[in-house]
C-alpha positions as CSV (number, residue, x, y, z in Angstrom):
1,M,-4.4,-108.5,-78.3
2,K,-1.1,-110.4,-79.4
3,K,-0.5,-113.2,-76.8
4,P,3.4,-113.9,-75.9
5,T,4.9,-117.4,-76.7
6,Q,6.2,-119.4,-73.8
7,K,9.6,-119.6,-74.9
8,A,10.1,-115.8,-75.3
9,F,8.6,-115.5,-71.7
10,Y,11.1,-117.8,-70.4
11,E,13.8,-116.3,-72.3
12,H,12.9,-113.0,-71.0
13,M,12.9,-114.0,-67.6
14,S,16.2,-115.5,-67.5
15,K,17.6,-112.7,-68.8
16,R,16.0,-110.1,-66.7
17,L,16.8,-112.4,-63.7
18,K,20.5,-113.2,-64.5
19,S,19.7,-117.1,-63.9
20,I,17.5,-119.6,-65.6
21,Y,13.8,-119.3,-64.9
22,K,11.8,-122.2,-64.6
23,N,8.7,-121.2,-62.8
24,K,5.7,-123.0,-64.3
25,D,3.2,-120.9,-63.1
26,G,4.6,-117.7,-64.2
27,Y,3.3,-118.2,-67.7
28,M,-0.2,-118.4,-66.4
29,T,0.4,-115.0,-64.2
30,L,1.6,-113.5,-67.1
31,L,-1.6,-114.0,-69.0
32,E,-3.6,-113.3,-66.1
33,V,-1.5,-110.0,-65.7
34,I,-2.7,-109.3,-69.3
35,E,-6.0,-110.1,-69.0
36,A,-6.8,-107.7,-66.2
37,A,-4.8,-104.9,-67.6
38,S,-6.4,-105.2,-70.8
39,K,-10.1,-105.3,-69.3
40,D,-10.2,-102.4,-67.2
41,D,-8.1,-98.6,-67.2
42,N,-7.8,-98.6,-63.3
43,T,-6.4,-102.1,-63.1
44,F,-3.9,-101.2,-65.7
45,M,-2.8,-98.2,-63.9
46,D,-2.7,-100.4,-60.9
47,L,-0.2,-102.4,-62.5
48,V,1.7,-99.9,-63.7
49,E,2.2,-98.2,-60.6
50,L,3.8,-101.4,-58.8
51,T,6.1,-101.6,-61.4
52,L,7.3,-98.1,-59.9
53,M,8.2,-99.0,-56.6
54,N,11.3,-98.5,-54.8
55,K,13.0,-100.8,-52.3
56,T,10.9,-99.2,-49.2
57,D,7.6,-99.7,-51.4
58,R,8.5,-103.1,-52.2
59,L,8.6,-103.8,-48.3
60,I,5.6,-102.1,-47.8
61,Y,4.3,-104.4,-50.7
62,R,5.2,-107.7,-48.8
63,N,3.5,-106.7,-45.7
64,A,0.5,-105.6,-47.1
65,L,0.3,-109.1,-48.8
66,A,1.4,-111.0,-45.6
67,C,-1.5,-109.1,-43.7
68,Q,-4.0,-110.8,-46.9
69,G,-2.2,-114.3,-46.3
70,K,-0.2,-114.1,-48.7
71,E,3.7,-114.6,-48.2
72,L,6.3,-113.6,-50.8
73,T,10.1,-113.8,-50.6
74,P,11.6,-110.7,-51.7
75,L,12.8,-112.3,-55.3
76,Q,9.4,-113.6,-55.7
77,V,8.2,-109.8,-55.4
78,N,11.0,-108.9,-58.2
79,E,9.4,-111.9,-60.1
80,Y,6.1,-111.0,-60.1
81,L,7.1,-107.4,-61.0
82,A,9.1,-108.7,-63.5
83,I,6.1,-110.8,-65.0
84,V,3.9,-107.6,-64.9
85,E,6.2,-105.5,-66.4
86,Y,6.3,-108.0,-69.1
87,G,3.0,-108.2,-69.5
88,L,2.4,-104.5,-69.8
89,E,4.3,-104.9,-72.7
90,Y,1.7,-106.6,-74.4
91,I,-0.8,-104.0,-73.7
92,C,0.2,-100.7,-75.2
């Protein structure tokens, strides 16, 4: 499994989010996504489904996370899903 570089990750995220991406935890999240998705087909498919969510589904997802005690802003959800999409590219 090929591991993405931090530089390439931050460049991708900056381009994708149309602003300079500086979240230091983002790269660690990327590595966790890659590891989880490569271990189990069900986890891989769950992550793929996350990337296919529309605006309403993302709101439902945010509410579900909030019920679990993890509050995210819409921007944070978008960032996470962009990280997941980028990570899935390294699995295929």
